[in-house]
N, CA, C, O and the ligand as a Tripos MOL2 file, in Angstrom:
@<TRIPOS>MOLECULE
protein
  217   215    55     0     0
PROTEIN
NO_CHARGES

@<TRIPOS>ATOM
      1 N          26.7270   -4.7640   -7.2100 N.3       1 MET1
      2 CA         25.8310   -3.4570   -6.6270 C.3       1 MET1
      3 C          25.5920   -3.6950   -4.9830 C.2       1 MET1
      4 O          25.6260   -4.7810   -4.4050 O.2       1 MET1
      5 N          25.3990   -2.6800   -4.5290 N.am      2 PRO2
      6 CA         25.3830   -2.9410   -3.0250 C.3       2 PRO2
      7 C          23.9210   -3.3860   -2.7090 C.2       2 PRO2
      8 O          22.9870   -3.1610   -3.4780 O.2       2 PRO2
      9 N          23.8160   -3.9460   -1.6820 N.am      3 THR3
     10 CA         22.6810   -4.4820   -0.9600 C.3       3 THR3
     11 C          22.2730   -3.5620    0.2790 C.2       3 THR3
     12 O          22.9730   -3.3210    1.2630 O.2       3 THR3
     13 N          21.0020   -3.1080    0.0150 N.am      4 TYR4
     14 CA         20.5650   -2.2820    1.1230 C.3       4 TYR4
     15 C          19.4800   -2.7990    2.0760 C.2       4 TYR4
     16 O          18.4860   -3.3020    1.5530 O.2       4 TYR4
     17 N          19.5430   -2.7440    3.2100 N.am      5 GLU5
     18 CA         18.6930   -3.3370    4.1800 C.3       5 GLU5
     19 C          17.6000   -2.4140    4.6020 C.2       5 GLU5
     20 O          17.9230   -1.2760    4.9430 O.2       5 GLU5
     21 N          16.3420   -2.7660    4.6210 N.am      6 TYR6
     22 CA         15.2860   -2.0270    5.0230 C.3       6 TYR6
     23 C          14.2670   -2.4810    6.0180 C.2       6 TYR6
     24 O          14.0650   -3.6880    6.1530 O.2       6 TYR6
     25 N          13.6190   -1.6090    6.7160 N.am      7 LEU7
     26 CA         12.6060   -2.1150    7.4940 C.3       7 LEU7
     27 C          11.3380   -1.4010    7.2530 C.2       7 LEU7
     28 O          11.3200   -0.1760    7.1320 O.2       7 LEU7
     29 N          10.1790   -2.1990    7.1730 N.am      8 CYS8
     30 CA          9.1730   -1.4520    6.9050 C.3       8 CYS8
     31 C           8.4090   -1.2760    8.3240 C.2       8 CYS8
     32 O           8.1250   -2.1340    9.1590 O.2       8 CYS8
     33 N           8.1800    0.0660    8.3200 N.am      9 GLU9
     34 CA          7.5890    0.5860    9.7040 C.3       9 GLU9
     35 C           5.9180    0.1780    9.6620 C.2       9 GLU9
     36 O           5.3140    0.2260   10.7330 O.2       9 GLU9
     37 N           5.3610   -0.1250    8.7260 N.am     10 ALA10
     38 CA          3.9770   -0.4900    8.8140 C.3      10 ALA10
     39 C           3.7940   -2.0830    9.1300 C.2      10 ALA10
     40 O           2.8200   -2.4640    9.7800 O.2      10 ALA10
     41 N           4.6650   -2.8880    8.6940 N.am     11 CYS11
     42 CA          4.4240   -4.2390    8.9390 C.3      11 CYS11
     43 C           5.5660   -4.8940    9.7000 C.2      11 CYS11
     44 O           5.5620   -6.0220   10.1930 O.2      11 CYS11
     45 N           6.3850   -4.1380    9.7110 N.am     12 LYS12
     46 CA          7.8430   -4.4060   10.4630 C.3      12 LYS12
     47 C           8.6790   -5.6050    9.7130 C.2      12 LYS12
     48 O           9.5650   -6.2550   10.2660 O.2      12 LYS12
     49 N           8.3230   -5.7510    8.6070 N.am     13 LYS13
     50 CA          9.0400   -6.8470    7.6870 C.3      13 LYS13
     51 C          10.4970   -6.0540    7.4160 C.2      13 LYS13
     52 O          10.5490   -4.8490    7.1690 O.2      13 LYS13
     53 N          11.5770   -6.8620    7.4980 N.am     14 GLU14
     54 CA         12.8090   -6.5140    7.2290 C.3      14 GLU14
     55 C          13.1150   -7.1560    5.8020 C.2      14 GLU14
     56 O          12.9070   -8.3490    5.5840 O.2      14 GLU14
     57 N          13.5990   -6.3240    4.8960 N.am     15 PHE15
     58 CA         13.9540   -6.8700    3.5910 C.3      15 PHE15
     59 C          15.1130   -6.1630    2.9800 C.2      15 PHE15
     60 O          15.4610   -5.0420    3.3530 O.2      15 PHE15
     61 N          15.6840   -6.8090    2.0720 N.am     16 SER16
     62 CA         17.0120   -6.3490    1.4640 C.3      16 SER16
     63 C          16.7920   -6.0570   -0.0060 C.2      16 SER16
     64 O          16.0870   -6.8340   -0.6490 O.2      16 SER16
     65 N          17.3310   -5.0130   -0.5840 N.am     17 LEU17
     66 CA         17.1230   -4.8630   -1.8950 C.3      17 LEU17
     67 C          18.5640   -4.6700   -2.4560 C.2      17 LEU17
     68 O          19.4510   -4.1080   -1.8140 O.2      17 LEU17
     69 N          18.7210   -5.1780   -3.7010 N.am     18 ILE18
     70 CA         19.8400   -4.6920   -4.3450 C.3      18 ILE18
     71 C          19.6390   -3.6160   -5.4780 C.2      18 ILE18
     72 O          18.9110   -3.7900   -6.4550 O.2      18 ILE18
     73 N          20.3170   -2.5760   -5.2450 N.am     19 GLN19
     74 CA         20.0230   -1.3410   -5.8480 C.3      19 GLN19
     75 C          21.2910   -0.8440   -6.3040 C.2      19 GLN19
     76 O          22.3100   -0.9710   -5.6260 O.2      19 GLN19
     77 N          21.2650   -0.2280   -7.5370 N.am     20 SER20
     78 CA         22.4250    0.7330   -7.9910 C.3      20 SER20
     79 C          22.4870    1.8680   -7.1850 C.2      20 SER20
     80 O          21.5270    2.1280   -6.4590 O.2      20 SER20
     81 N          23.4090    2.5360   -7.2040 N.am     21 PHE21
     82 CA         23.4950    3.8350   -6.2490 C.3      21 PHE21
     83 C          22.5020    4.8810   -6.8450 C.2      21 PHE21
     84 O          21.9140    5.6740   -6.1090 O.2      21 PHE21
     85 N          22.3460    4.8640   -8.0730 N.am     22 SER22
     86 CA         21.3460    5.9630   -8.4540 C.3      22 SER22
     87 C          19.9870    5.4670   -8.1780 C.2      22 SER22
     88 O          19.1430    6.3210   -7.9050 O.2      22 SER22
     89 N          19.6400    4.2430   -8.2020 N.am     23 GLU23
     90 CA         18.3190    3.7380   -7.7890 C.3      23 GLU23
     91 C          18.0470    4.1740   -6.2680 C.2      23 GLU23
     92 O          16.9920    4.6140   -5.8110 O.2      23 GLU23
     93 N          19.2360    3.9480   -5.6070 N.am     24 HIS24
     94 CA         18.9610    4.3050   -4.1990 C.3      24 HIS24
     95 C          18.9140    5.6870   -3.8330 C.2      24 HIS24
     96 O          18.2830    6.0630   -2.8460 O.2      24 HIS24
     97 N          19.5100    6.4120   -4.5350 N.am     25 GLU25
     98 CA         19.4350    7.9610   -4.3580 C.3      25 GLU25
     99 C          18.1520    8.4750   -4.7580 C.2      25 GLU25
    100 O          17.7850    9.5630   -4.3130 O.2      25 GLU25
    101 N          17.4240    7.8130   -5.5520 N.am     26 LYS26
    102 CA         15.9350    8.3700   -5.7310 C.3      26 LYS26
    103 C          15.1800    7.8670   -4.6430 C.2      26 LYS26
    104 O          14.0980    8.4160   -4.4330 O.2      26 LYS26
    105 N          15.5530    6.8760   -3.8630 N.am     27 GLY27
    106 CA         14.8620    6.7670   -2.7300 C.3      27 GLY27
    107 C          13.3490    5.9260   -2.7640 C.2      27 GLY27
    108 O          12.6560    5.8060   -1.7540 O.2      27 GLY27
    109 N          13.0320    5.4580   -3.8940 N.am     28 LYS28
    110 CA         11.7780    5.0980   -4.1680 C.3      28 LYS28
    111 C          11.5840    3.5080   -3.6920 C.2      28 LYS28
    112 O          11.6700    2.6210   -4.5420 O.2      28 LYS28
    113 N          11.3530    3.2320   -2.4690 N.am     29 VAL29
    114 CA         11.4160    2.0580   -1.9850 C.3      29 VAL29
    115 C           9.9790    1.6340   -1.2270 C.2      29 VAL29
    116 O           9.4220    2.2810   -0.3400 O.2      29 VAL29
    117 N           9.5650    0.4620   -1.7780 N.am     30 THR30
    118 CA          8.2490    0.0870   -1.0790 C.3      30 THR30
    119 C           8.3790   -1.3040   -0.5100 C.2      30 THR30
    120 O           9.1610   -2.1310   -0.9780 O.2      30 THR30
    121 N           7.6750   -1.5060    0.4010 N.am     31 CYS31
    122 CA          7.7740   -2.7690    1.1690 C.3      31 CYS31
    123 C           7.1100   -3.9070    0.0420 C.2      31 CYS31
    124 O           6.0700   -3.7390   -0.5950 O.2      31 CYS31
    125 N           7.9850   -5.0660   -0.0100 N.am     32 PRO32
    126 CA          7.4710   -5.9810   -0.7880 C.3      32 PRO32
    127 C           6.2690   -6.7860   -0.3510 C.2      32 PRO32
    128 O           5.6980   -7.5650   -1.1150 O.2      32 PRO32
    129 N           5.9340   -6.5960    0.7910 N.am     33 LYS33
    130 CA          4.9250   -7.4070    1.5610 C.3      33 LYS33
    131 C           3.6350   -6.6420    1.5940 C.2      33 LYS33
    132 O           2.5880   -7.1930    1.2550 O.2      33 LYS33
    133 N           3.6690   -5.4850    1.9610 N.am     34 CYS34
    134 CA          2.4320   -4.5320    1.9670 C.3      34 CYS34
    135 C           2.2720   -3.4010    1.2120 C.2      34 CYS34
    136 O           1.2660   -2.6920    1.2330 O.2      34 CYS34
    137 N           3.3050   -3.2140    0.5070 N.am     35 LYS35
    138 CA          3.4920   -2.0130   -0.4490 C.3      35 LYS35
    139 C           3.5380   -0.7950    0.1860 C.2      35 LYS35
    140 O           3.4170    0.1970   -0.5330 O.2      35 LYS35
    141 N           3.7100   -0.6170    1.5590 N.am     36 SER36
    142 CA          3.9070    0.5830    2.1400 C.3      36 SER36
    143 C           5.3290    1.2580    1.7910 C.2      36 SER36
    144 O           6.3860    0.6490    1.6320 O.2      36 SER36
    145 N           5.1540    2.4500    1.7180 N.am     37 LYS37
    146 CA          6.3520    3.2700    1.4620 C.3      37 LYS37
    147 C           7.0900    3.8670    2.7860 C.2      37 LYS37
    148 O           8.1140    4.5490    2.7630 O.2      37 LYS37
    149 N           6.3630    3.4720    3.9430 N.am     38 LYS38
    150 CA          7.0520    3.7470    5.3090 C.3      38 LYS38
    151 C           8.1000    2.7690    5.5800 C.2      38 LYS38
    152 O           8.0550    1.9720    6.5170 O.2      38 LYS38
    153 N           9.0470    2.8550    4.7270 N.am     39 VAL39
    154 CA         10.4260    2.0720    4.9820 C.3      39 VAL39
    155 C          11.4270    2.7770    5.3990 C.2      39 VAL39
    156 O          11.5830    3.8970    4.9120 O.2      39 VAL39
    157 N          12.2450    2.3360    6.2950 N.am     40 LYS40
    158 CA         13.4900    3.1590    6.6460 C.3      40 LYS40
    159 C          14.6170    2.2390    6.3770 C.2      40 LYS40
    160 O          14.5190    1.0150    6.4580 O.2      40 LYS40
    161 N          15.5610    2.8020    6.0930 N.am     41 GLN41
    162 CA         16.7150    1.8800    5.8950 C.3      41 GLN41
    163 C          17.7100    1.5250    6.8170 C.2      41 GLN41
    164 O          18.3420    2.4120    7.3900 O.2      41 GLN41
    165 N          17.9460    0.2430    7.0490 N.am     42 LEU42
    166 CA         18.9350   -0.1760    8.0500 C.3      42 LEU42
    167 C          20.4300    0.0570    7.6200 C.2      42 LEU42
    168 O          20.8720   -0.1400    6.4880 O.2      42 LEU42
    169 N          21.1170    0.4950    8.6790 N.am     43 ILE43
    170 CA         22.4230    1.1130    8.1900 C.3      43 ILE43
    171 C          23.2950   -0.2380    8.5450 C.2      43 ILE43
    172 O          23.5780   -0.4920    9.7160 O.2      43 ILE43
    173 N          23.6500   -0.9790    7.5930 N.am     44 SER44
    174 CA         24.5900   -2.0760    7.7600 C.3      44 SER44
    175 C          25.8640   -1.8070    6.8430 C.2      44 SER44
    176 O          25.9450   -1.9700    5.6260 O.2      44 SER44
    177 N          26.8750   -1.3390    7.7600 N.am     45 LEU45
    178 CA         28.2250   -1.1850    7.0010 C.3      45 LEU45
    179 C          29.0370   -2.4750    6.8630 C.2      45 LEU45
    180 O          30.0910   -2.4840    6.2270 O.2      45 LEU45
    181 N          28.6030   -3.4290    7.3870 N.am     46 PHE46
    182 CA         29.3470   -4.5500    7.1740 C.3      46 PHE46
    183 C          28.4610   -5.6710    6.5980 C.2      46 PHE46
    184 O          27.2470   -5.5380    6.7510 O.2      46 PHE46
    185 N          28.9150   -6.7400    5.9640 N.am     47 THR47
    186 CA         27.9510   -7.6770    5.3740 C.3      47 THR47
    187 C          27.6930   -8.6760    6.4930 C.2      47 THR47
    188 O          28.3180   -9.7270    6.6370 O.2      47 THR47
    189 N          26.5950   -8.1900    7.3560 N.am     48 ALA48
    190 CA         26.1530   -9.1090    8.5810 C.3      48 ALA48
    191 C          25.4820  -10.1740    8.0240 C.2      48 ALA48
    192 O          24.5400   -9.9870    7.2540 O.2      48 ALA48
    193 N          25.8970  -11.3560    8.3560 N.am     49 LYS49
    194 CA         25.1620  -12.5480    8.0500 C.3      49 LYS49
    195 C          24.3640  -13.0560    9.2730 C.2      49 LYS49
    196 O          24.7960  -13.8870   10.0720 O.2      49 LYS49
    197 N          23.2580  -12.5160    9.3260 N.am     50 THR50
    198 CA         22.3130  -12.9600   10.4650 C.3      50 THR50
    199 C          21.2040  -13.4820   10.0450 C.2      50 THR50
    200 O          20.3520  -12.7760    9.5060 O.2      50 THR50
    201 N          21.0270  -14.9000   10.2410 N.am     51 SER51
    202 CA         20.0840  -15.7630   10.0090 C.3      51 SER51
    203 C          19.2370  -15.8910   10.9920 C.2      51 SER51
    204 O          19.4710  -16.7250   11.8670 O.2      51 SER51
    205 N          18.0620  -15.0730   11.0420 N.am     52 ARG52
    206 CA         17.1200  -14.8960   12.0040 C.3      52 ARG52
    207 C          15.9440  -15.7720   11.6410 C.2      52 ARG52
    208 O          15.3020  -15.6790   10.5950 O.2      52 ARG52
    209 N          15.7170  -16.6860   12.6800 N.am     53 LYS53
    210 CA         14.6990  -17.7090   12.5210 C.3      53 LYS53
    211 C          13.8210  -17.4820   13.5780 C.2      53 LYS53
    212 O          13.9780  -18.1060   14.6280 O.2      53 LYS53
    213 N          12.7050  -16.4830   13.4150 N.am     54 SER54
    214 CA         11.7150  -16.3260   14.5560 C.3      54 SER54
    215 C          10.4360  -17.1270   14.1870 C.2      54 SER54
    216 O           9.4800  -17.1540   14.9610 O.2      54 SER54
    217 ZN          5.4230   -3.6560    4.9990 Zn       55 ZN55
@<TRIPOS>BOND
     1     1     2 1
     2     2     3 1
     3     3     4 2
     4     3     5 am
     5     5     6 1
     6     6     7 1
     7     7     8 2
     8     7     9 am
     9     9    10 1
    10    10    11 1
    11    11    12 2
    12    11    13 am
    13    13    14 1
    14    14    15 1
    15    15    16 2
    16    15    17 am
    17    17    18 1
    18    18    19 1
    19    19    20 2
    20    19    21 am
    21    21    22 1
    22    22    23 1
    23    23    24 2
    24    23    25 am
    25    25    26 1
    26    26    27 1
    27    27    28 2
    28    27    29 am
    29    29    30 1
    30    30    31 1
    31    31    32 2
    32    31    33 am
    33    33    34 1
    34    34    35 1
    35    35    36 2
    36    35    37 am
    37    37    38 1
    38    38    39 1
    39    39    40 2
    40    39    41 am
    41    41    42 1
    42    42    43 1
    43    43    44 2
    44    43    45 am
    45    45    46 1
    46    46    47 1
    47    47    48 2
    48    47    49 am
    49    49    50 1
    50    50    51 1
    51    51    52 2
    52    51    53 am
    53    53    54 1
    54    54    55 1
    55    55    56 2
    56    55    57 am
    57    57    58 1
    58    58    59 1
    59    59    60 2
    60    59    61 am
    61    61    62 1
    62    62    63 1
    63    63    64 2
    64    63    65 am
    65    65    66 1
    66    66    67 1
    67    67    68 2
    68    67    69 am
    69    69    70 1
    70    70    71 1
    71    71    72 2
    72    71    73 am
    73    73    74 1
    74    74    75 1
    75    75    76 2
    76    75    77 am
    77    77    78 1
    78    78    79 1
    79    79    80 2
    80    79    81 am
    81    81    82 1
    82    82    83 1
    83    83    84 2
    84    83    85 am
    85    85    86 1
    86    86    87 1
    87    87    88 2
    88    87    89 am
    89    89    90 1
    90    90    91 1
    91    91    92 2
    92    91    93 am
    93    93    94 1
    94    94    95 1
    95    95    96 2
    96    95    97 am
    97    97    98 1
    98    98    99 1
    99    99   100 2
   100    99   101 am
   101   101   102 1
   102   102   103 1
   103   103   104 2
   104   103   105 am
   105   105   106 1
   106   106   107 1
   107   107   108 2
   108   107   109 am
   109   109   110 1
   110   110   111 1
   111   111   112 2
   112   111   113 am
   113   113   114 1
   114   114   115 1
   115   115   116 2
   116   115   117 am
   117   117   118 1
   118   118   119 1
   119   119   120 2
   120   119   121 am
   121   121   122 1
   122   122   123 1
   123   123   124 2
   124   123   125 am
   125   125   126 1
   126   126   127 1
   127   127   128 2
   128   127   129 am
   129   129   130 1
   130   130   131 1
   131   131   132 2
   132   131   133 am
   133   133   134 1
   134   134   135 1
   135   135   136 2
   136   135   137 am
   137   137   138 1
   138   138   139 1
   139   139   140 2
   140   139   141 am
   141   141   142 1
   142   142   143 1
   143   143   144 2
   144   143   145 am
   145   145   146 1
   146   146   147 1
   147   147   148 2
   148   147   149 am
   149   149   150 1
   150   150   151 1
   151   151   152 2
   152   151   153 am
   153   153   154 1
   154   154   155 1
   155   155   156 2
   156   155   157 am
   157   157   158 1
   158   158   159 1
   159   159   160 2
   160   159   161 am
   161   161   162 1
   162   162   163 1
   163   163   164 2
   164   163   165 am
   165   165   166 1
   166   166   167 1
   167   167   168 2
   168   167   169 am
   169   169   170 1
   170   170   171 1
   171   171   172 2
   172   171   173 am
   173   173   174 1
   174   174   175 1
   175   175   176 2
   176   175   177 am
   177   177   178 1
   178   178   179 1
   179   179   180 2
   180   179   181 am
   181   181   182 1
   182   182   183 1
   183   183   184 2
   184   183   185 am
   185   185   186 1
   186   186   187 1
   187   187   188 2
   188   187   189 am
   189   189   190 1
   190   190   191 1
   191   191   192 2
   192   191   193 am
   193   193   194 1
   194   194   195 1
   195   195   196 2
   196   195   197 am
   197   197   198 1
   198   198   199 1
   199   199   200 2
   200   199   201 am
   201   201   202 1
   202   202   203 1
   203   203   204 2
   204   203   205 am
   205   205   206 1
   206   206   207 1
   207   207   208 2
   208   207   209 am
   209   209   210 1
   210   210   211 1
   211   211   212 2
   212   211   213 am
   213   213   214 1
   214   214   215 1
   215   215   216 2
@<TRIPOS>SUBSTRUCTURE
     1 MET1         2 RESIDUE 1 A MET
     2 PRO2         6 RESIDUE 1 A PRO
     3 THR3        10 RESIDUE 1 A THR
     4 TYR4        14 RESIDUE 1 A TYR
     5 GLU5        18 RESIDUE 1 A GLU
     6 TYR6        22 RESIDUE 1 A TYR
     7 LEU7        26 RESIDUE 1 A LEU
     8 CYS8        30 RESIDUE 1 A CYS
     9 GLU9        34 RESIDUE 1 A GLU
    10 ALA10       38 RESIDUE 1 A ALA
    11 CYS11       42 RESIDUE 1 A CYS
    12 LYS12       46 RESIDUE 1 A LYS
    13 LYS13       50 RESIDUE 1 A LYS
    14 GLU14       54 RESIDUE 1 A GLU
    15 PHE15       58 RESIDUE 1 A PHE
    16 SER16       62 RESIDUE 1 A SER
    17 LEU17       66 RESIDUE 1 A LEU
    18 ILE18       70 RESIDUE 1 A ILE
    19 GLN19       74 RESIDUE 1 A GLN
    20 SER20       78 RESIDUE 1 A SER
    21 PHE21       82 RESIDUE 1 A PHE
    22 SER22       86 RESIDUE 1 A SER
    23 GLU23       90 RESIDUE 1 A GLU
    24 HIS24       94 RESIDUE 1 A HIS
    25 GLU25       98 RESIDUE 1 A GLU
    26 LYS26      102 RESIDUE 1 A LYS
    27 GLY27      106 RESIDUE 1 A GLY
    28 LYS28      110 RESIDUE 1 A LYS
    29 VAL29      114 RESIDUE 1 A VAL
    30 THR30      118 RESIDUE 1 A THR
    31 CYS31      122 RESIDUE 1 A CYS
    32 PRO32      126 RESIDUE 1 A PRO
    33 LYS33      130 RESIDUE 1 A LYS
    34 CYS34      134 RESIDUE 1 A CYS
    35 LYS35      138 RESIDUE 1 A LYS
    36 SER36      142 RESIDUE 1 A SER
    37 LYS37      146 RESIDUE 1 A LYS
    38 LYS38      150 RESIDUE 1 A LYS
    39 VAL39      154 RESIDUE 1 A VAL
    40 LYS40      158 RESIDUE 1 A LYS
    41 GLN41      162 RESIDUE 1 A GLN
    42 LEU42      166 RESIDUE 1 A LEU
    43 ILE43      170 RESIDUE 1 A ILE
    44 SER44      174 RESIDUE 1 A SER
    45 LEU45      178 RESIDUE 1 A LEU
    46 PHE46      182 RESIDUE 1 A PHE
    47 THR47      186 RESIDUE 1 A THR
    48 ALA48      190 RESIDUE 1 A ALA
    49 LYS49      194 RESIDUE 1 A LYS
    50 THR50      198 RESIDUE 1 A THR
    51 SER51      202 RESIDUE 1 A SER
    52 ARG52      206 RESIDUE 1 A ARG
    53 LYS53      210 RESIDUE 1 A LYS
    54 SER54      214 RESIDUE 1 A SER
    55 ZN55       217 GROUP 0 **** ****
């Protein structure tokens, strides 16, 4: 199943979800940190392995 990258606009947390295509189509994504629904998908066409240590 594909992995989708999201950014929460409420708390700025980036997270990834493994969703089936049908789950993704429903678009019901909430931030795992603050439960906000103000999340936007980050378009990642490639399997970008970015290890961010901030
Ligand atoms: Zn959040």
